[in-house]
Backbone of each chain as nested JSON, in Angstrom:
{
  "chains": [
    {"id": "A", "residues": [
      {"number": 1, "name": "MET", "atoms": {"N": [84.321, 127.875, 79.898], "CA": [85.333, 127.926, 80.393], "C": [85.753, 125.859, 80.516]}},
      {"number": 2, "name": "THR", "atoms": {"N": [87.039, 126.044, 79.83], "CA": [87.221, 124.328, 80.179], "C": [87.394, 124.016, 81.65]}},
      {"number": 3, "name": "ARG", "atoms": {"N": [86.618, 123.315, 82.382], "CA": [87.498, 122.438, 83.704], "C": [88.451, 121.135, 83.807]}},
      {"number": 4, "name": "GLU", "atoms": {"N": [89.383, 121.849, 84.152], "CA": [90.026, 120.887, 84.286], "C": [90.881, 120.618, 85.365]}},
      {"number": 5, "name": "ILE", "atoms": {"N": [91.428, 119.344, 85.903], "CA": [91.923, 119.226, 87.106], "C": [93.757, 119.064, 86.789]}},
      {"number": 6, "name": "VAL", "atoms": {"N": [94.707, 119.252, 87.412], "CA": [96.249, 119.69, 87.548], "C": [96.802, 118.145, 88.651]}},
      {"number": 7, "name": "ILE", "atoms": {"N": [97.191, 117.474, 88.603], "CA": [97.666, 116.756, 89.52], "C": [99.178, 116.925, 88.723]}},
      {"number": 8, "name": "LYS", "atoms": {"N": [100.256, 117.3, 90.413], "CA": [101.074, 116.731, 90.578], "C": [101.864, 115.809, 91.495]}},
      {"number": 9, "name": "TYR", "atoms": {"N": [102.738, 115.024, 90.66], "CA": [103.093, 113.872, 91.644], "C": [104.834, 114.13, 92.105]}},
      {"number": 10, "name": "HIS", "atoms": {"N": [104.908, 114.386, 93.361], "CA": [106.302, 115.106, 93.625], "C": [107.206, 113.599, 93.529]}},
      {"number": 11, "name": "PRO", "atoms": {"N": [108.579, 113.479, 93.373], "CA": [109.173, 112.017, 93.764], "C": [109.206, 112.035, 95.404]}},
      {"number": 12, "name": "ASP", "atoms": {"N": [108.898, 112.856, 96.302], "CA": [108.935, 112.771, 97.613], "C": [107.151, 112.173, 98.355]}},
      {"number": 13, "name": "GLY", "atoms": {"N": [106.496, 111.505, 96.832], "CA": [105.032, 110.935, 97.156], "C": [104.212, 112.362, 97.367]}},
      {"number": 14, "name": "ASN", "atoms": {"N": [104.555, 113.301, 97.479], "CA": [103.353, 114.396, 97.731], "C": [102.884, 114.313, 96.694]}},
      {"number": 15, "name": "VAL", "atoms": {"N": [101.507, 114.721, 96.367], "CA": [100.245, 114.859, 94.908], "C": [99.65, 116.471, 95.667]}},
      {"number": 16, "name": "GLU", "atoms": {"N": [99.69, 116.974, 94.54], "CA": [99.173, 117.958, 94.488], "C": [97.87, 118.216, 93.399]}},
      {"number": 17, "name": "ILE", "atoms": {"N": [96.922, 118.385, 93.991], "CA": [95.709, 118.583, 92.95], "C": [95.228, 119.826, 92.694]}},
      {"number": 18, "name": "GLU", "atoms": {"N": [94.508, 120.616, 91.444], "CA": [94.595, 121.865, 91.557], "C": [93.648, 121.489, 90.344]}},
      {"number": 19, "name": "GLY", "atoms": {"N": [92.27, 122.451, 90.689], "CA": [90.966, 122.522, 89.972], "C": [90.344, 123.377, 89.378]}},
      {"number": 20, "name": "HIS", "atoms": {"N": [90.555, 123.903, 87.839], "CA": [90.444, 125.077, 87.151], "C": [89.138, 124.904, 86.572]}},
      {"number": 21, "name": "GLY", "atoms": {"N": [88.605, 125.801, 86.554], "CA": [87.117, 126.407, 85.789], "C": [86.053, 125.667, 86.062]}},
      {"number": 22, "name": "PHE", "atoms": {"N": [85.47, 125.014, 87.424], "CA": [84.686, 124.352, 88.291], "C": [84.242, 126.043, 89.216]}},
      {"number": 23, "name": "ILE", "atoms": {"N": [83.19, 125.858, 89.204], "CA": [82.311, 126.494, 90.031], "C": [81.864, 125.918, 91.505]}},
      {"number": 24, "name": "GLY", "atoms": {"N": [82.047, 127.48, 92.487], "CA": [81.159, 126.492, 93.492], "C": [82.637, 125.136, 94.223]}},
      {"number": 25, "name": "LYS", "atoms": {"N": [81.871, 124.683, 95.149], "CA": [82.955, 123.406, 95.525], "C": [82.471, 122.079, 94.401]}},
      {"number": 26, "name": "GLU", "atoms": {"N": [81.968, 122.345, 93.204], "CA": [82.15, 121.081, 92.019], "C": [83.298, 120.452, 91.652]}},
      {"number": 27, "name": "CYS", "atoms": {"N": [84.752, 121.354, 92.241], "CA": [85.69, 120.527, 92.239], "C": [86.522, 119.692, 93.414]}},
      {"number": 28, "name": "LEU", "atoms": {"N": [85.764, 119.991, 94.094], "CA": [85.904, 119.314, 95.023], "C": [85.653, 117.561, 94.947]}},
      {"number": 29, "name": "SER", "atoms": {"N": [84.46, 117.748, 94.174], "CA": [83.656, 116.548, 93.851], "C": [84.57, 115.457, 92.654]}},
      {"number": 30, "name": "ALA", "atoms": {"N": [85.048, 116.738, 91.957], "CA": [85.79, 116.113, 90.511], "C": [86.693, 115.302, 91.011]}},
      {"number": 31, "name": "SER", "atoms": {"N": [87.498, 116.113, 91.823], "CA": [89.102, 115.302, 92.214], "C": [88.749, 114.041, 93.204]}},
      {"number": 32, "name": "LYS", "atoms": {"N": [87.671, 114.588, 94.155], "CA": [87.656, 113.351, 94.836], "C": [87.841, 111.777, 94.387]}},
      {"number": 33, "name": "PRO", "atoms": {"N": [87.207, 111.401, 92.938], "CA": [87.375, 109.915, 92.654], "C": [89.687, 109.82, 92.812]}},
      {"number": 34, "name": "PHE", "atoms": {"N": [90.091, 110.783, 92.097], "CA": [91.338, 110.469, 92.272], "C": [92.401, 110.435, 93.476]}},
      {"number": 35, "name": "GLU", "atoms": {"N": [91.331, 110.933, 94.622], "CA": [91.987, 111.202, 96.144], "C": [92.052, 109.7, 96.287]}},
      {"number": 36, "name": "VAL", "atoms": {"N": [90.689, 109.323, 96.03], "CA": [90.555, 108.241, 96.93], "C": [91.473, 107.261, 96.047]}},
      {"number": 37, "name": "ALA", "atoms": {"N": [91.469, 106.982, 94.371], "CA": [92.266, 105.508, 94.116], "C": [93.407, 106.161, 94.317]}},
      {"number": 38, "name": "LEU", "atoms": {"N": [93.979, 107.318, 94.488], "CA": [95.336, 107.388, 95.152], "C": [95.526, 106.881, 96.591]}},
      {"number": 39, "name": "GLY", "atoms": {"N": [94.477, 106.94, 97.16], "CA": [94.71, 106.548, 98.697], "C": [95.243, 107.496, 99.024]}},
      {"number": 40, "name": "LEU", "atoms": {"N": [94.984, 108.727, 99.073], "CA": [95.6, 109.989, 99.803], "C": [94.798, 110.577, 100.842]}},
      {"number": 41, "name": "ASP", "atoms": {"N": [95.617, 110.895, 102.416], "CA": [95.226, 111.277, 103.438], "C": [96.065, 111.947, 103.603]}},
      {"number": 42, "name": "ASN", "atoms": {"N": [95.736, 112.757, 104.875], "CA": [96.368, 113.982, 105.172], "C": [96.522, 115.169, 104.319]}},
      {"number": 43, "name": "ILE", "atoms": {"N": [95.252, 115.441, 103.66], "CA": [95.071, 116.154, 102.638], "C": [94.885, 117.719, 103.553]}},
      {"number": 44, "name": "THR", "atoms": {"N": [95.706, 118.153, 102.482], "CA": [95.522, 120.119, 103.192], "C": [94.643, 120.786, 101.693]}},
      {"number": 45, "name": "ARG", "atoms": {"N": [93.469, 121.458, 101.806], "CA": [92.658, 121.638, 101.009], "C": [92.817, 123.642, 101.66]}},
      {"number": 46, "name": "GLU", "atoms": {"N": [92.728, 124.345, 99.711], "CA": [92.936, 125.627, 99.709], "C": [91.984, 125.826, 98.775]}},
      {"number": 47, "name": "MET", "atoms": {"N": [91.191, 126.543, 98.78], "CA": [89.883, 127.192, 98.577], "C": [90.8, 128.382, 97.66]}},
      {"number": 48, "name": "LYS", "atoms": {"N": [90.015, 128.788, 96.068], "CA": [90.997, 130.466, 95.488], "C": [89.564, 131.042, 95.45]}},
      {"number": 49, "name": "PRO", "atoms": {"N": [89.951, 132.335, 95.41], "CA": [88.594, 133.151, 95.444], "C": [87.793, 132.751, 94.194]}},
      {"number": 50, "name": "ASP", "atoms": {"N": [88.234, 132.376, 92.971], "CA": [87.652, 132.087, 92.03], "C": [86.835, 130.81, 91.746]}},
      {"number": 51, "name": "GLU", "atoms": {"N": [87.075, 130.414, 92.797], "CA": [86.435, 129.047, 92.828], "C": [85.194, 128.848, 94.283]}},
      {"number": 52, "name": "ARG", "atoms": {"N": [85.37, 129.965, 94.608], "CA": [84.135, 130.197, 95.906], "C": [82.748, 130.195, 95.671]}}
    ]},
    {"id": "B", "residues": [
      {"number": 1, "name": "MET", "atoms": {"N": [127.158, 91.773, 106.176], "CA": [126.778, 93.257, 105.693], "C": [125.217, 93.081, 104.214]}},
      {"number": 2, "name": "SER", "atoms": {"N": [124.068, 93.469, 104.583], "CA": [123.374, 93.717, 103.49], "C": [123.87, 94.796, 102.774]}},
      {"number": 3, "name": "HIS", "atoms": {"N": [123.609, 94.761, 101.481], "CA": [123.235, 95.752, 100.701], "C": [121.904, 96.059, 100.312]}},
      {"number": 4, "name": "VAL", "atoms": {"N": [120.685, 95.708, 100.883], "CA": [119.444, 95.657, 100.584], "C": [118.682, 96.897, 101.249]}},
      {"number": 5, "name": "THR", "atoms": {"N": [118.194, 97.622, 100.685], "CA": [117.436, 98.773, 101.253], "C": [116.089, 98.514, 101.621]}},
      {"number": 6, "name": "ARG", "atoms": {"N": [114.793, 98.433, 102.395], "CA": [113.494, 98.557, 102.449], "C": [112.981, 99.787, 102.156]}},
      {"number": 7, "name": "THR", "atoms": {"N": [112.226, 100.308, 101.519], "CA": [111.546, 101.781, 101.173], "C": [109.796, 101.368, 101.217]}},
      {"number": 8, "name": "GLU", "atoms": {"N": [109.625, 102.147, 102.205], "CA": [107.701, 102.203, 101.994], "C": [107.737, 103.134, 101.331]}},
      {"number": 9, "name": "SER", "atoms": {"N": [107.018, 103.004, 100.13], "CA": [106.667, 103.6, 99.222], "C": [105.845, 104.932, 99.669]}},
      {"number": 10, "name": "PRO", "atoms": {"N": [105.44, 106.342, 100.019], "CA": [104.544, 107.2, 100.59], "C": [102.637, 106.804, 99.862]}},
      {"number": 11, "name": "VAL", "atoms": {"N": [102.859, 107.239, 98.492], "CA": [101.755, 106.527, 97.509], "C": [101.497, 105.049, 97.593]}},
      {"number": 12, "name": "ALA", "atoms": {"N": [100.376, 104.751, 98.914], "CA": [100.101, 102.698, 98.672], "C": [100.86, 102.235, 97.472]}},
      {"number": 13, "name": "ILE", "atoms": {"N": [101.517, 101.404, 97.208], "CA": [101.229, 100.824, 95.689], "C": [100.273, 99.791, 95.617]}},
      {"number": 14, "name": "LYS", "atoms": {"N": [99.606, 99.198, 95.031], "CA": [98.472, 98.243, 95.488], "C": [97.923, 97.801, 93.941]}},
      {"number": 15, "name": "ASP", "atoms": {"N": [98.148, 98.711, 92.73], "CA": [97.844, 98.308, 91.729], "C": [98.657, 97.15, 90.788]}},
      {"number": 16, "name": "LYS", "atoms": {"N": [98.618, 96.4, 90.357], "CA": [99.893, 95.658, 89.781], "C": [100.069, 96.351, 88.308]}},
      {"number": 17, "name": "ALA", "atoms": {"N": [98.765, 96.414, 87.502], "CA": [99.22, 96.723, 86.148], "C": [99.396, 98.116, 86.345]}},
      {"number": 18, "name": "ALA", "atoms": {"N": [99.375, 98.854, 87.202], "CA": [99.768, 100.677, 86.726], "C": [100.994, 100.449, 87.17]}},
      {"number": 19, "name": "LEU", "atoms": {"N": [101.464, 99.929, 88.1], "CA": [102.777, 99.579, 88.829], "C": [103.432, 98.883, 87.158]}},
      {"number": 20, "name": "VAL", "atoms": {"N": [103.282, 98.045, 86.622], "CA": [103.8, 97.211, 85.766], "C": [104.433, 98.432, 84.334]}},
      {"number": 21, "name": "SER", "atoms": {"N": [103.227, 99.095, 84.425], "CA": [102.49, 100.507, 83.456], "C": [103.696, 101.447, 83.718]}},
      {"number": 22, "name": "ALA", "atoms": {"N": [104.024, 101.57, 84.89], "CA": [104.903, 102.944, 85.224], "C": [106.339, 102.354, 84.989]}},
      {"number": 23, "name": "ALA", "atoms": {"N": [106.858, 101.061, 85.542], "CA": [107.928, 100.732, 85.37], "C": [108.913, 100.666, 83.988]}},
      {"number": 24, "name": "GLN", "atoms": {"N": [107.758, 100.124, 83.026], "CA": [107.943, 100.4, 81.267], "C": [108.051, 101.419, 80.845]}},
      {"number": 25, "name": "LYS", "atoms": {"N": [107.204, 102.425, 81.715], "CA": [107.687, 103.665, 81.114], "C": [109.038, 104.656, 81.29]}},
      {"number": 26, "name": "LEU", "atoms": {"N": [109.576, 103.618, 82.275], "CA": [110.706, 104.01, 82.328], "C": [111.757, 103.654, 81.669]}},
      {"number": 27, "name": "GLY", "atoms": {"N": [111.926, 102.226, 81.307], "CA": [112.459, 101.53, 79.617], "C": [112.446, 100.273, 80.808]}},
      {"number": 28, "name": "ALA", "atoms": {"N": [111.892, 100.143, 81.885], "CA": [112.256, 98.497, 82.826], "C": [111.37, 97.712, 81.838]}},
      {"number": 29, "name": "GLU", "atoms": {"N": [112.388, 96.77, 82.139], "CA": [111.864, 95.074, 81.859], "C": [110.99, 94.117, 83.109]}},
      {"number": 30, "name": "VAL", "atoms": {"N": [109.901, 94.012, 82.872], "CA": [109.483, 93.539, 83.889], "C": [109.341, 92.368, 84.424]}},
      {"number": 31, "name": "LEU", "atoms": {"N": [109.867, 91.342, 85.26], "CA": [109.888, 89.671, 85.343], "C": [108.876, 89.445, 86.414]}},
      {"number": 32, "name": "PHE", "atoms": {"N": [107.85, 88.434, 86.267], "CA": [107.242, 87.92, 87.647], "C": [107.784, 86.774, 88.387]}},
      {"number": 33, "name": "ASP", "atoms": {"N": [108.206, 86.822, 89.438], "CA": [108.702, 85.991, 90.24], "C": [110.299, 85.365, 89.851]}},
      {"number": 34, "name": "GLU", "atoms": {"N": [110.482, 86.546, 89.677], "CA": [112.365, 86.06, 89.707], "C": [112.954, 86.851, 90.67]}},
      {"number": 35, "name": "GLU", "atoms": {"N": [114.33, 86.591, 90.6], "CA": [115.496, 86.978, 91.533], "C": [116.049, 88.46, 91.045]}},
      {"number": 36, "name": "ALA", "atoms": {"N": [116.236, 88.931, 92.228], "CA": [116.548, 90.466, 91.768], "C": [117.719, 90.659, 91.871]}},
      {"number": 37, "name": "ARG", "atoms": {"N": [118.692, 90.907, 91.225], "CA": [120.107, 91.208, 91.096], "C": [120.794, 92.552, 91.909]}},
      {"number": 38, "name": "GLY", "atoms": {"N": [121.498, 91.954, 93.437], "CA": [122.473, 93.002, 93.996], "C": [123.901, 92.55, 94.255]}},
      {"number": 39, "name": "TRP", "atoms": {"N": [124.197, 93.412, 94.967], "CA": [126.105, 93.343, 94.456], "C": [126.019, 91.919, 95.314]}},
      {"number": 40, "name": "SER", "atoms": {"N": [127.176, 91.883, 94.761], "CA": [127.902, 90.435, 94.494], "C": [126.828, 88.828, 94.245]}},
      {"number": 41, "name": "SER", "atoms": {"N": [127.148, 88.193, 95.195], "CA": [125.683, 87.436, 94.576], "C": [124.634, 87.72, 95.01]}},
      {"number": 42, "name": "LEU", "atoms": {"N": [124.782, 88.666, 95.687], "CA": [123.184, 88.712, 96.676], "C": [121.879, 89.03, 95.685]}},
      {"number": 43, "name": "ARG", "atoms": {"N": [120.937, 88.016, 96.08], "CA": [119.688, 87.998, 95.441], "C": [118.46, 87.917, 96.005]}},
      {"number": 44, "name": "HIS", "atoms": {"N": [117.805, 88.749, 96.228], "CA": [116.339, 88.558, 96.583], "C": [114.783, 88.403, 95.454]}},
      {"number": 45, "name": "ARG", "atoms": {"N": [114.268, 87.292, 95.99], "CA": [113.358, 87.209, 95.487], "C": [111.975, 88.302, 95.244]}},
      {"number": 46, "name": "GLY", "atoms": {"N": [111.757, 88.686, 94.087], "CA": [110.674, 89.575, 94.229], "C": [109.317, 89.368, 93.476]}},
      {"number": 47, "name": "GLU", "atoms": {"N": [107.951, 89.037, 93.972], "CA": [106.764, 88.984, 93.024], "C": [106.996, 89.08, 91.858]}},
      {"number": 48, "name": "ILE", "atoms": {"N": [107.707, 90.604, 91.467], "CA": [107.558, 91.414, 90.284], "C": [109.108, 92.07, 90.831]}},
      {"number": 49, "name": "VAL", "atoms": {"N": [110.051, 91.596, 89.289], "CA": [111.423, 92.388, 89.165], "C": [111.37, 93.483, 88.003]}},
      {"number": 50, "name": "LEU", "atoms": {"N": [111.743, 94.381, 88.514], "CA": [112.296, 95.543, 87.485], "C": [113.682, 95.749, 87.324]}},
      {"number": 51, "name": "ARG", "atoms": {"N": [114.101, 95.161, 86.34], "CA": [115.549, 95.024, 85.605], "C": [115.498, 96.276, 84.486]}},
      {"number": 52, "name": "HIS", "atoms": {"N": [116.84, 97.115, 84.782], "CA": [116.998, 98.323, 83.517], "C": [118.603, 97.967, 83.12]}},
      {"number": 53, "name": "PRO", "atoms": {"N": [118.429, 98.409, 81.597], "CA": [119.701, 98.421, 81.266], "C": [121.378, 98.809, 81.827]}},
      {"number": 54, "name": "GLU", "atoms": {"N": [120.48, 100.233, 82.417], "CA": [121.043, 101.416, 82.728], "C": [121.409, 101.001, 84.521]}},
      {"number": 55, "name": "SER", "atoms": {"N": [120.821, 100.027, 85.521], "CA": [121.122, 99.788, 86.339], "C": [121.511, 98.53, 86.371]}},
      {"number": 56, "name": "ARG", "atoms": {"N": [122.819, 98.341, 87.757], "CA": [123.424, 96.444, 87.94], "C": [122.092, 95.761, 88.552]}},
      {"number": 57, "name": "TYR", "atoms": {"N": [121.567, 96.62, 89.412], "CA": [121.15, 96.694, 90.325], "C": [119.764, 96.322, 89.877]}},
      {"number": 58, "name": "ASP", "atoms": {"N": [118.785, 95.126, 90.748], "CA": [117.119, 95.231, 90.041], "C": [116.374, 95.492, 91.594]}},
      {"number": 59, "name": "VAL", "atoms": {"N": [115.272, 95.629, 91.058], "CA": [114.168, 96.169, 91.909], "C": [113.648, 95.466, 92.199]}},
      {"number": 60, "name": "ALA", "atoms": {"N": [112.879, 94.452, 93.89], "CA": [112.136, 93.45, 93.853], "C": [110.941, 94.251, 94.693]}},
      {"number": 61, "name": "LEU", "atoms": {"N": [109.683, 93.76, 94.18], "CA": [108.501, 94.359, 94.432], "C": [107.652, 93.142, 95.466]}},
      {"number": 62, "name": "ASN", "atoms": {"N": [107.472, 92.789, 96.541], "CA": [106.696, 91.82, 97.238], "C": [105.211, 92.838, 97.748]}},
      {"number": 63, "name": "ARG", "atoms": {"N": [104.373, 92.128, 98.104], "CA": [103.224, 92.74, 98.547], "C": [103.229, 92.499, 100.033]}},
      {"number": 64, "name": "VAL", "atoms": {"N": [102.991, 93.313, 101.033], "CA": [102.498, 93.044, 102.293], "C": [101.248, 93.664, 103.348]}},
      {"number": 65, "name": "GLU", "atoms": {"N": [100.482, 93.169, 103.539], "CA": [98.893, 93.542, 103.602], "C": [98.279, 94.407, 102.372]}},
      {"number": 66, "name": "GLY", "atoms": {"N": [98.998, 93.726, 101.226], "CA": [98.241, 94.041, 99.719], "C": [99.352, 95.479, 99.311]}},
      {"number": 67, "name": "VAL", "atoms": {"N": [99.884, 96.038, 99.678], "CA": [101.022, 96.95, 99.17], "C": [102.598, 96.233, 98.837]}},
      {"number": 68, "name": "TYR", "atoms": {"N": [102.417, 97.137, 98.139], "CA": [103.858, 96.53, 97.106], "C": [105.375, 97.295, 97.861]}},
      {"number": 69, "name": "GLU", "atoms": {"N": [105.97, 96.785, 98.371], "CA": [107.052, 97.246, 99.726], "C": [108.411, 96.933, 98.16]}},
      {"number": 70, "name": "LEU", "atoms": {"N": [109.08, 98.029, 97.74], "CA": [110.082, 97.996, 96.814], "C": [111.706, 98.019, 97.832]}},
      {"number": 71, "name": "ASN", "atoms": {"N": [112.242, 96.812, 97.411], "CA": [113.765, 96.194, 97.972], "C": [114.743, 96.732, 96.414]}},
      {"number": 72, "name": "ALA", "atoms": {"N": [115.895, 97.058, 97.146], "CA": [117.317, 97.104, 95.998], "C": [118.079, 97.295, 96.671]}},
      {"number": 73, "name": "ASP", "atoms": {"N": [119.356, 97.277, 96.202], "CA": [120.724, 96.84, 96.814], "C": [121.181, 98.907, 95.701]}},
      {"number": 74, "name": "LEU", "atoms": {"N": [121.124, 99.746, 96.238], "CA": [121.03, 101.028, 96.31], "C": [122.421, 101.549, 95.831]}},
      {"number": 75, "name": "PHE", "atoms": {"N": [123.088, 100.625, 96.207], "CA": [125.105, 101.312, 96.439], "C": [125.32, 101.384, 94.812]}},
      {"number": 76, "name": "GLY", "atoms": {"N": [126.218, 102.371, 94.198], "CA": [126.475, 102.484, 93.08], "C": [125.174, 103.664, 92.434]}},
      {"number": 77, "name": "GLY", "atoms": {"N": [124.572, 103.75, 93.125], "CA": [123.523, 104.8, 92.361], "C": [122.484, 104.862, 90.987]}},
      {"number": 78, "name": "GLY", "atoms": {"N": [122.536, 103.45, 90.6], "CA": [122.163, 103.075, 89.266], "C": [120.226, 102.912, 89.373]}},
      {"number": 79, "name": "VAL", "atoms": {"N": [120.031, 102.281, 90.875], "CA": [118.455, 102.505, 90.94], "C": [118.28, 103.502, 91.041]}},
      {"number": 80, "name": "GLU", "atoms": {"N": [118.444, 104.4, 91.829], "CA": [117.95, 105.856, 92.096], "C": [118.176, 106.866, 90.342]}},
      {"number": 81, "name": "LYS", "atoms": {"N": [119.094, 106.421, 89.624], "CA": [119.723, 107.036, 88.538], "C": [117.923, 106.881, 87.652]}},
      {"number": 82, "name": "VAL", "atoms": {"N": [118.154, 105.48, 88.236], "CA": [116.773, 104.83, 86.736], "C": [115.398, 104.844, 87.048]}},
      {"number": 83, "name": "TYR", "atoms": {"N": [115.099, 105.241, 88.574], "CA": [113.844, 105.528, 89.084], "C": [113.456, 106.599, 89.869]}},
      {"number": 84, "name": "GLY", "atoms": {"N": [114.349, 107.119, 90.112], "CA": [114.247, 108.344, 91.257], "C": [115.339, 109.36, 91.233]}},
      {"number": 85, "name": "THR", "atoms": {"N": [115.438, 109.756, 92.689], "CA": [116.509, 110.734, 92.437], "C": [117.326, 110.557, 93.511]}},
      {"number": 86, "name": "LYS", "atoms": {"N": [118.007, 111.105, 93.622], "CA": [119.335, 110.765, 95.159], "C": [118.677, 110.638, 96.842]}},
      {"number": 87, "name": "GLU", "atoms": {"N": [117.568, 111.458, 96.666], "CA": [117.019, 111.373, 97.628], "C": [115.798, 111.007, 98.03]}},
      {"number": 88, "name": "HIS", "atoms": {"N": [115.028, 110.325, 96.964], "CA": [114.278, 109.783, 96.945], "C": [114.38, 108.337, 95.87]}},
      {"number": 89, "name": "PRO", "atoms": {"N": [114.845, 107.312, 96.246], "CA": [115.457, 106.624, 94.927], "C": [114.367, 105.766, 93.7]}},
      {"number": 90, "name": "TYR", "atoms": {"N": [112.903, 105.744, 94.781], "CA": [111.812, 105.123, 93.562], "C": [110.868, 106.337, 93.786]}},
      {"number": 91, "name": "GLY", "atoms": {"N": [111.515, 107.567, 93.575], "CA": [110.441, 108.469, 93.217], "C": [109.784, 108.685, 91.79]}},
      {"number": 92, "name": "LYS", "atoms": {"N": [110.419, 108.576, 90.712], "CA": [109.733, 108.684, 89.955], "C": [108.618, 107.638, 88.911]}},
      {"number": 93, "name": "LEU", "atoms": {"N": [109.284, 106.259, 89.754], "CA": [108.525, 105.325, 89.517], "C": [107.164, 105.38, 90.482]}},
      {"number": 94, "name": "VAL", "atoms": {"N": [107.328, 106.151, 91.679], "CA": [106.199, 106.198, 92.718], "C": [105.046, 107.032, 92.204]}},
      {"number": 95, "name": "ALA", "atoms": {"N": [105.697, 108.003, 91.368], "CA": [105.174, 109.497, 90.857], "C": [104.454, 109.01, 89.865]}},
      {"number": 96, "name": "LEU", "atoms": {"N": [105.138, 108.384, 88.742], "CA": [104.318, 107.261, 87.678], "C": [103.361, 106.536, 87.851]}},
      {"number": 97, "name": "TYR", "atoms": {"N": [103.855, 106.073, 88.876], "CA": [102.685, 105.027, 89.092], "C": [101.267, 105.814, 89.759]}},
      {"number": 98, "name": "GLY", "atoms": {"N": [101.147, 106.909, 90.333], "CA": [100.658, 107.436, 90.905], "C": [99.55, 107.997, 89.482]}},
      {"number": 99, "name": "ALA", "atoms": {"N": [100.313, 108.826, 88.363], "CA": [99.698, 109.338, 87.42], "C": [99.305, 108.175, 86.544]}},
      {"number": 100, "name": "GLU", "atoms": {"N": [99.512, 107.273, 86.886], "CA": [98.797, 105.27, 86.101], "C": [97.694, 105.48, 86.7]}},
      {"number": 101, "name": "VAL", "atoms": {"N": [97.286, 105.295, 87.714], "CA": [96.389, 104.566, 88.394], "C": [95.43, 106.002, 88.211]}},
      {"number": 102, "name": "ALA", "atoms": {"N": [95.797, 107.773, 88.284], "CA": [94.635, 108.74, 88.289], "C": [94.443, 108.567, 86.579]}},
      {"number": 103, "name": "ARG", "atoms": {"N": [95.015, 108.342, 85.618], "CA": [94.864, 107.777, 84.098], "C": [93.615, 106.868, 84.103]}},
      {"number": 104, "name": "LYS", "atoms": {"N": [93.595, 106.024, 84.625], "CA": [92.773, 105.209, 84.304], "C": [91.147, 105.446, 84.953]}},
      {"number": 105, "name": "VAL", "atoms": {"N": [91.572, 106.675, 85.952], "CA": [90.513, 107.351, 86.898], "C": [89.613, 108.078, 85.861]}},
      {"number": 106, "name": "ALA", "atoms": {"N": [90.942, 108.903, 84.942], "CA": [89.955, 109.642, 83.829], "C": [89.552, 109.54, 83.301]}},
      {"number": 107, "name": "LEU", "atoms": {"N": [90.362, 107.92, 82.128], "CA": [89.773, 107.65, 80.908], "C": [88.315, 106.941, 81.124]}},
      {"number": 108, "name": "LEU", "atoms": {"N": [88.263, 106.138, 82.146], "CA": [86.873, 105.604, 82.787], "C": [85.678, 106.75, 82.472]}},
      {"number": 109, "name": "ARG", "atoms": {"N": [85.676, 108.415, 83.317], "CA": [84.932, 108.939, 82.743], "C": [84.793, 109.685, 81.692]}},
      {"number": 110, "name": "GLY", "atoms": {"N": [85.716, 109.114, 81.275], "CA": [85.564, 110.06, 79.324], "C": [86.769, 111.278, 79.354]}},
      {"number": 111, "name": "TYR", "atoms": {"N": [87.691, 111.379, 80.178], "CA": [88.329, 112.325, 80.232], "C": [89.34, 112.626, 79.952]}},
      {"number": 112, "name": "ARG", "atoms": {"N": [89.637, 113.891, 78.865], "CA": [91.13, 113.704, 78.152], "C": [92.707, 113.996, 79.087]}},
      {"number": 113, "name": "VAL", "atoms": {"N": [93.5, 112.83, 78.762], "CA": [94.804, 113.257, 79.45], "C": [95.862, 113.451, 78.542]}},
      {"number": 114, "name": "GLU", "atoms": {"N": [96.741, 114.623, 79.63], "CA": [97.963, 114.796, 79.117], "C": [98.584, 115.08, 79.963]}},
      {"number": 115, "name": "GLN", "atoms": {"N": [100.858, 114.64, 79.722], "CA": [101.155, 113.962, 80.815], "C": [102.769, 114.631, 80.579]}},
      {"number": 116, "name": "THR", "atoms": {"N": [103.174, 115.034, 81.148], "CA": [104.67, 115.184, 81.264], "C": [105.644, 115.22, 82.397]}},
      {"number": 117, "name": "MET", "atoms": {"N": [106.762, 114.868, 82.194], "CA": [107.694, 114.387, 83.492], "C": [109.022, 115.538, 83.404]}},
      {"number": 118, "name": "ASP", "atoms": {"N": [109.499, 116.328, 84.518], "CA": [110.381, 117.495, 83.862], "C": [111.587, 116.09, 84.973]}},
      {"number": 119, "name": "GLN", "atoms": {"N": [112.38, 117.003, 85.01], "CA": [114.103, 116.588, 84.921], "C": [114.03, 115.758, 86.806]}},
      {"number": 120, "name": "ARG", "atoms": {"N": [113.24, 116.902, 87.221], "CA": [113.559, 116.654, 88.732], "C": [112.083, 115.288, 89.017]}},
      {"number": 121, "name": "GLY", "atoms": {"N": [112.208, 114.893, 88.285], "CA": [110.713, 113.901, 88.719], "C": [109.384, 113.677, 88.719]}},
      {"number": 122, "name": "ILE", "atoms": {"N": [109.628, 115.337, 89.016], "CA": [107.476, 115.634, 89.315], "C": [107.072, 115.443, 88.008]}},
      {"number": 123, "name": "VAL", "atoms": {"N": [105.857, 114.715, 87.977], "CA": [104.94, 114.047, 86.87], "C": [103.888, 115.353, 87.141]}},
      {"number": 124, "name": "THR", "atoms": {"N": [103.45, 115.979, 86.334], "CA": [102.663, 116.456, 85.994], "C": [101.354, 116.07, 84.648]}},
      {"number": 125, "name": "GLN", "atoms": {"N": [100.15, 116.027, 85.455], "CA": [99.121, 115.332, 84.442], "C": [97.657, 116.574, 84.54]}},
      {"number": 126, "name": "ARG", "atoms": {"N": [97.201, 116.837, 83.394], "CA": [96.221, 117.61, 82.973], "C": [94.976, 116.986, 82.901]}},
      {"number": 127, "name": "VAL", "atoms": {"N": [94.107, 116.784, 83.497], "CA": [92.864, 115.668, 83.152], "C": [91.925, 117.188, 82.776]}},
      {"number": 128, "name": "VAL", "atoms": {"N": [91.413, 116.847, 81.237], "CA": [90.504, 117.696, 80.939], "C": [89.065, 117.172, 80.955]}},
      {"number": 129, "name": "VAL", "atoms": {"N": [88.402, 118.183, 81.734], "CA": [86.998, 116.691, 82.527], "C": [85.852, 117.699, 81.395]}},
      {"number": 130, "name": "GLY", "atoms": {"N": [86.253, 118.615, 80.628], "CA": [85.293, 119.514, 79.556], "C": [84.724, 120.692, 79.624]}}
    ]}
  ]
}
C-alpha cells in the first residue's frame, strides 16, 4: 500500500497533516520533519482506527 | 493617517528562498532592498518587496528576530486579491510558503510531491513516501 502524507495549508495559517497507509505510529515520525520545518505548535493529533 | 497594515503571519516566515518561490508562483515580481508602493506618495522600505501587475500597492517584508513581517497598504483590495483572501490578505502567500518549505523537506528525502491550490486559497500537497 502506498504511504503518503497529505498536507493542507489554509489561508488562515492552519495546517492539517494526514498520514495514509502507515503502520502504527510510523505516520507520526514521517510527519515530524514537516511539522518541525513549518514551525508548527499547538498541534492536535487524532489517530484513525486503521493506523493504530 | 497611515494606510499600512501590519500582519503577523501565523506560519513563521523564515526561509527567504521559499518565500521568493511562493511569491513567484502567485505571479509577483520579487525585488530586494526596495521601496514598496502605497497610497499616494506613501512608501515603506522592504528587505524584500513583492510587486504584482494586478495590485497597485506592493508588499514589503522585513525580518524581525529572524521572522519576516508583511506590510502593505490594503486599501482597495488589490493586495488581498493577489496574495490572499478578504479575511486573510496574505493567506495564499502564506499557504504557498508553507508548501514550499515542506516541498524542500520532501525532495531531500526523495519523496514525490503533487500540489494543487483551490479558489479559496487552500493548498493541498500530496507527499508520496513510497
